[in-house]
C-alpha positions in Angstrom: -8.4 -10.7 -112.0 -8.1 -8.3 -114.8 -5.0 -6.2 -115.5 -7.3 -3.1 -115.6 -8.5 -3.8 -112.1 -5.0 -4.6 -111.0 -3.6 -1.4 -112.3 -6.4 0.6 -110.6 -5.7 -0.6 -107.1 -2.4 -2.2 -107.1 -3.0 -5.9 -107.3 -1.1 -7.1 -110.4 0.8 -10.0 -109.2 4.2 -11.6 -109.7 3.7 -15.2 -108.7 6.5 -17.7 -107.6 6.8 -21.0 -106.1 5.8 -24.5 -107.3 2.1 -24.1 -107.5 0.3 -25.9 -110.3 -0.6 -22.4 -111.8 1.9 -19.5 -111.4 1.5 -16.4 -112.0 -23.2 4.3 -93.2 -22.5 7.9 -92.8 -20.7 9.8 -89.9 -18.9 12.9 -89.0 -15.9 13.6 -91.2 -13.4 13.6 -88.4 -12.7 11.0 -85.7 -13.4 11.8 -82.2 -10.5 13.4 -80.3 -8.3 10.7 -78.8 -9.4 8.1 -81.4 -6.5 6.4 -83.1 -6.7 4.4 -86.3 -4.3 1.5 -85.6 -5.1 -0.6 -88.7 -3.6 2.0 -91.0 -0.3 2.0 -89.3 -0.1 -1.6 -88.2 -1.5 -3.8 -90.8 0.2 -6.8 -89.2 -2.1 -6.5 -86.2 -5.1 -6.6 -88.4 -3.9 -9.7 -90.2 -2.9 -11.5 -87.0 -6.4 -10.8 -85.6 -7.7 -12.5 -88.7 -5.8 -15.7 -88.1 -2.9 -15.1 -90.6 0.8 -15.9 -90.1 2.6 -12.6 -90.1 6.3 -12.0 -90.4 7.5 -8.6 -89.3 11.0 -7.0 -89.3 12.8 -5.7 -92.3 11.1 -8.1 -94.8 7.3 -8.2 -93.7 5.1 -10.8 -95.3 1.6 -12.3 -94.7 1.0 -16.0 -95.1 -1.8 -18.5 -94.9 -2.1 -22.2 -94.7 -5.1 -24.0 -96.2 -6.0 -27.6 -96.1 -7.5 -30.1 -98.5 -8.0 -33.8 -98.4 -5.0 -35.9 -99.6 -5.0 -39.3 -101.4 -5.9 -41.2 -98.2 -7.8 -40.3 -95.0 -4.4 -40.2 -93.2 -3.0 -37.6 -95.5 -3.8 -33.8 -95.9 -2.6 -31.4 -98.5 -1.4 -28.1 -96.9 -1.2 -25.1 -99.3 1.3 -22.5 -97.9 0.9 -19.2 -99.6 2.6 -15.9 -98.7 2.8 -12.4 -100.2 5.3 -9.6 -99.8 5.9 -6.3 -101.5 8.5 -5.5 -104.1 9.9 -2.6 -102.1 10.8 -4.9 -99.3 13.4 -6.8 -101.6 16.7 -5.5 -102.8 16.7 -5.2 -106.6 19.8 -5.1 -108.9 20.0 -4.1 -112.5 20.4 -7.1 -114.8 20.6 -6.0 -118.4 17.2 -4.3 -119.2 15.6 -5.7 -116.1 15.8 -5.3 -112.4 16.2 -8.6 -110.5 15.5 -9.5 -106.8 16.0 -12.8 -105.1 14.5 -14.3 -101.9 14.4 -17.6 -100.1 11.4 -19.2 -98.4 12.0 -21.7 -95.6 9.1 -23.4 -93.8 8.8 -26.1 -91.3 5.8 -28.0 -90.0 6.7 -29.4 -86.6 4.4 -31.8 -84.8 3.1 -30.4 -81.6 5.0 -33.0 -79.6 8.4 -33.1 -81.4 11.3 -30.9 -82.6 12.0 -32.8 -85.9 9.9 -31.2 -88.7 7.4 -33.5 -90.4 7.7 -31.4 -93.5 10.2 -28.8 -94.6 10.3 -26.3 -97.5 13.4 -24.5 -98.7 13.2 -22.7 -102.1 15.0 -19.9 -103.8 12.9 -17.6 -106.0 13.6 -14.6 -108.3 11.5 -11.6 -109.2 12.1 -9.7 -112.4 10.6 -6.4 -113.3 11.3 -4.1 -116.3 11.3 -0.6 -114.6 12.8 0.9 -111.5 9.3 2.2 -110.6 8.0 -1.4 -110.2 10.8 -2.1 -107.6 9.2 0.5 -105.3 5.7 -1.0 -105.2 4.4 -1.3 -101.7 1.4 -3.4 -102.4 1.0 -7.2 -102.5 3.2 -7.7 -105.6 4.9 -11.1 -105.0 3.1 -14.3 -104.2 4.8 -17.6 -103.3 2.8 -20.8 -102.9 3.5 -24.5 -102.5 1.7 -27.6 -101.6 3.0 -30.2 -99.0 1.5 -33.4 -97.7 1.1 -33.9 -93.9 -0.5 -36.5 -91.6 -3.5 -34.9 -89.9 -2.6 -33.3 -86.5 -1.4 -30.2 -84.7 1.6 -28.3 -86.0 3.9 -25.5 -85.1 4.2 -23.8 -88.5 7.3 -21.6 -88.9 8.0 -19.5 -92.0 11.2 -17.5 -92.7 11.7 -15.3 -95.8 15.2 -14.0 -96.5 16.5 -11.4 -99.1 19.2 -13.1 -101.0 20.6 -9.7 -102.2 20.7 -8.2 -98.7 20.5 -8.7 -95.0 16.7 -8.4 -94.6 14.7 -11.3 -93.3 11.4 -11.9 -91.4 10.1 -14.8 -89.4 6.5 -15.8 -88.4 5.1 -18.7 -86.6 1.8 -20.1 -85.3 0.1 -23.3 -84.1 -2.2 -24.7 -86.6 -4.2 -28.0 -87.2 -4.2 -30.1 -90.3 -7.7 -31.6 -90.3 -8.6 -35.2 -91.0 -11.0 -35.4 -94.0 -12.2 -38.9 -93.4 -16.0 -38.7 -93.9 -18.5 -36.4 -95.6 -17.8 -32.7 -95.2 -16.5 -29.5 -96.8 -13.1 -27.7 -96.6 -12.6 -24.3 -95.1 -13.0 -21.8 -98.0 -9.7 -20.8 -99.6 -9.4 -17.1 -100.8 -8.2 -17.2 -104.3 -7.6 -15.1 -107.5 -8.0 -18.1 -109.9 -9.0 -21.7 -109.3 -9.7 -24.8 -111.3 -10.8 -27.9 -109.3 -9.2 -31.3 -109.5 -11.0 -34.6 -110.6 -9.2 -37.0 -108.3 -7.8 -36.9 -104.8 -4.0 -37.6 -105.6 -3.8 -34.4 -107.7 -3.4 -30.8 -106.6 -6.1 -28.3 -107.7 -4.9 -25.4 -109.9 -5.2 -22.5 -107.5 -3.8 -19.0 -107.4 -4.2 -18.2 -103.7 -4.9 -14.8 -102.2 -2.6 -15.1 -99.1 -4.0 -12.1 -97.3 -7.7 -12.6 -98.3 -7.7 -8.9 -99.0 -9.3 -7.1 -102.0 -9.6 -3.4 -103.0 -13.1 -2.1 -102.3 -15.5 -1.9 -105.2 -13.0 -3.1 -107.9 -12.1 -6.8 -107.7 -14.3 -9.8 -107.3 -14.2 -11.8 -104.0 -13.5 -15.4 -104.8 -13.4 -18.6 -102.7 -12.6 -22.1 -103.6 -14.3 -25.0 -101.7 -14.2 -28.8 -101.9 -16.8 -31.3 -100.7 -16.2 -35.0 -99.9 -18.7 -37.8 -99.7 -17.0 -40.5 -97.6 -19.6 -43.3 -97.3 -22.4 -40.9 -98.2 -23.2 -39.0 -101.4 -21.0 -36.1 -102.0 -22.8 -32.7 -101.5 -23.9 -31.4 -104.9 -24.7 -27.9 -103.7 -23.7 -25.6 -101.0 -25.2 -22.5 -99.5 -22.7 -19.6 -99.7 -23.2 -16.5 -97.6 -21.1 -13.5 -96.4 -21.7 -12.1 -92.9 -20.2 -9.2 -91.0 -18.5 -9.3 -87.7 -21.8 -9.0 -86.0 -23.1 -12.1 -88.0 -25.5 -9.9 -90.1 -26.0 -11.5 -93.4 -24.7 -9.4 -96.3 -25.0 -11.8 -99.3 -26.3 -15.3 -100.0 -26.4 -17.7 -102.9 -26.7 -21.4 -103.8 -23.6 -22.9 -105.5 -23.6 -26.0 -107.6 -20.4 -28.1 -107.3 -18.7 -29.9 -110.2 -17.6 -33.5 -109.8 -18.8 -36.6 -107.9 -17.7 -39.9 -106.8 -16.5 -38.7 -103.4 -15.0 -35.4 -104.6 -16.7 -32.2 -105.8 -15.5 -28.6 -106.0 -16.6 -25.1 -106.8 -15.5 -21.6 -106.9 -17.7 -18.8 -105.5 -17.5 -15.3 -106.8 -19.1 -12.2 -105.5 -19.2 -9.2 -107.8 -17.5 -5.9 -106.8 -19.6 -3.2 -105.2 -22.0 -5.8 -103.6 -20.2 -5.7 -100.2 -19.3 -2.9 -97.8 -15.7 -2.1 -96.9 -14.3 -3.9 -93.8 -13.9 -7.3 -92.4 -16.4 -10.0 -93.1 -16.5 -13.9 -93.3 -17.4 -16.2 -96.1 -19.4 -19.3 -95.0 -20.0 -22.5 -96.9 -22.9 -24.5 -95.6 -24.2 -28.0 -96.5 -27.9 -27.5 -97.1 -28.9 -30.3 -94.7 -26.9 -28.5 -91.9 -24.4 -31.3 -91.5 -21.4 -29.0 -92.0 -20.5 -25.3 -92.0 -17.0 -23.8 -92.6 -16.0 -20.2 -92.8 -13.0 -18.0 -93.6 -12.3 -14.3 -92.8 -11.5 -11.8 -95.5 -11.0 -8.0 -95.8 -12.2 -5.4 -98.2 -10.0 -2.3 -97.9 -9.6 1.0 -99.8 -6.0 0.0 -100.4 -3.9 -3.1 -100.2 -1.1 -1.1 -98.6 -3.1 1.0 -96.1 -5.4 -1.1 -94.2 -8.6 1.2 -93.8 -11.5 -1.0 -92.8 -14.6 1.2 -92.8 -16.0 3.9 -94.9 -16.3 6.2 -91.9 -12.6 5.7 -91.0 -11.7 6.6 -94.6 -13.6 9.9 -94.4 -12.0 10.7 -91.1 -8.5 10.0 -92.4 -9.0 12.2 -95.4 -9.9 15.3 -93.4 -6.7 17.0 -94.5 -6.6 15.7 -98.1 -6.0 18.5 -100.6 -9.0 17.9 -102.8 -12.0 18.1 -100.4 -14.4 18.2 -103.4 -13.8 14.5 -103.8 -13.9 13.8 -100.1 -17.3 15.6 -100.0 -18.5 13.5 -103.0 -17.6 10.3 -101.1 -19.3 11.7 -97.9 -22.6 12.4 -99.9 -22.7 9.2 -102.0 -25.5 6.9 -101.3 -24.5 3.4 -99.9 -25.2 1.7 -103.3 -23.1 4.3 -105.1 -20.0 4.4 -102.8 -17.9 1.9 -104.7 -18.5 3.7 -108.0 -17.6 7.1 -106.4 -14.5 5.7 -104.9 -13.3 4.3 -108.3 -13.8 7.8 -109.7 -12.0 9.4 -106.8 -9.1 7.0 -107.3 -8.8 7.7 -111.0 -9.2 11.5 -110.6 -6.5 11.8 -108.0 -3.9 9.3 -109.3 -1.1 11.3 -110.9 0.5 8.4 -112.7 -2.4 6.0 -114.0 0.0 3.6 -115.6 1.3 2.4 -112.2 -0.8 0.2 -109.8 -0.4 2.7 -106.9 -2.1 6.0 -106.4 1.0 8.0 -105.5 -0.9 11.0 -104.3 -2.9 9.0 -101.9 0.2 7.0 -100.8 2.1 10.1 -100.0 -0.7 11.6 -98.1 -1.2 8.5 -95.9 2.6 8.2 -95.4 2.6 11.8 -94.0 -0.3 10.8 -91.8 1.7 8.0 -90.4 4.8 10.2 -89.9 2.7 12.7 -88.0 1.1 10.0 -85.8 4.6 8.6 -84.8 6.3 12.0 -84.3 3.7 13.9 -82.3 2.3 11.2 -80.2 3.0 12.8 -76.8 0.4 15.6 -77.0 -2.6 13.8 -75.5 -4.2 12.8 -78.8 -3.1 11.0 -82.0 -0.2 12.8 -83.6 -2.0 13.3 -86.9 -4.7 15.3 -85.1 -2.4 17.7 -83.5 -1.6 21.2 -85.0 1.9 20.1 -86.0 0.5 17.0 -87.5 -2.0 18.9 -89.5 0.7 21.2 -90.9 3.2 18.4 -91.6 0.5 16.4 -93.5 -0.6 19.4 -95.7 2.5 21.4 -96.3 5.2 18.7 -95.8 8.5 18.8 -94.0 9.5 22.4 -92.8 12.9 23.6 -94.1 13.8 24.7 -90.6 12.8 23.8 -87.1 13.9 25.9 -84.2 13.1 25.6 -80.5 13.3 29.2 -79.5 15.1 30.7 -76.4 16.1 27.2 -75.1 12.5 26.3 -75.3 11.0 29.2 -73.3 9.8 32.7 -74.4 9.5 35.7 -72.1 6.1 34.4 -70.6 7.7 31.1 -69.8 5.9 29.3 -72.7 7.7 26.8 -75.0 7.7 28.0 -78.6 8.6 26.1 -81.7 9.3 27.9 -85.0 8.8 26.2 -88.4 9.9 27.9 -91.6 9.0 27.0 -95.1 11.3 28.9 -97.5 9.6 28.5 -100.8 6.2 29.3 -99.3 7.7 32.4 -97.5 5.9 31.5 -94.3 7.1 31.1 -90.7 4.8 29.4 -88.3 4.9 29.5 -84.4 3.6 26.8 -82.2 3.2 27.4 -78.4 2.8 25.1 -75.4 0.4 27.1 -73.2 0.0 24.6 -70.4 3.4 23.1 -70.2 2.1 19.7 -71.1 3.9 19.4 -74.5 0.6 20.3 -76.4 1.7 22.7 -79.1 -0.8 24.9 -80.9 -0.5 27.4 -83.7 -0.7 31.0 -82.6 -3.7 32.8 -84.0 -1.4 34.8 -86.3 0.3 31.6 -87.4 -3.0 29.9 -88.0 -3.9 32.6 -90.5 -0.5 32.4 -92.2 -0.9 28.7 -92.4 -4.2 29.0 -94.1 -2.8 31.4 -96.6 0.1 29.1 -97.4 -2.2 26.0 -97.6 -4.4 27.8 -100.2 -1.3 28.8 -102.2 -0.2 25.1 -102.2 -3.6 23.8 -103.3 -3.9 26.3 -106.0 -0.5 25.2 -107.4 -1.7 21.6 -107.7 
């Protein structure tokens, strides 16, 4: 992964742990009543994809991948997890900012309480600027190999902030497979990979724990190993990518390196070749004897999980620069990734940082509106108050007039924006907590919105 691509969409990584290598078209608005849960609850998306997710005050996403160990009765498990800088507590340390965290993991056999394997490691993250401590993308990766007997395990992972009280826990049941004969591993999402030449060694992998990449920018990469057993090791694999409906999106033939019972390869798919959203990478032995697959996600942002082009257009309905939104809407399918990159660069106020602060602020206001105005019979961000909050920001004053009732018996809420010299009134005509801008206030709002957009 190049630093240029990382800076563009926020995937420049700080790697920790003891790994060998460290380091279509649609209407522009969703239908009324349609929520966009992936944006606001990325953990649900990753759980549905089979990842181990830790919530709470120190959220993380983790994956466990498996390779053949030195003997048929041993399996290498690669635990990889990612978290964001902003979830950790940083302290100034000379010319740097330092954060510390601890990873604890246990693999318990399905029938027992005593862990078969345990991990307990303390790690540090060092950054040079305060701005980097605020990063909300996947900025820290921890990975470690352990050796397990094949079997079913309860995998439990805990991450703790060593400079503060924050922690998170995640667990799931997983199976360490037995690689006894001829076959291939489940593909492992990676940023970098160099295969091994003999079974007792670990391959040099830099895992992509969330199997997530920014749309149209970075290359999709998967690492696969093949084993021969008492038969010749497969020398080639058919690699393909399919969408959730099993429609084939991409296919190629991959030549593996190695032999003598062990071969490996890394498959790369160039950016812009795939549509945004969830998909699955499949590795297939040409004779049909084995097929394995792994899910991955192409999203418009590593921080905000938006999983379709139509969803993005709908979510940008209030974005201040509608010229760029129109350019996305009109872009041919084969040009969308290029237009999106241009959109990102043109709207990024601080190009030297990996985030697009303008888009992040916009989506953060969408999230706030969705949470605060969720009792009006439609998603909060689609309400009148949601629209105003997203586009104008927080009001300087909020007042529920006349104890909530005006002379006609309607509830009236007043929002005032001092700098814009505008006062807006929302009325609940039916008594069902559905507040709408009065016609006069709608006109005043449009005037204020035009003023804000001219100033930017």
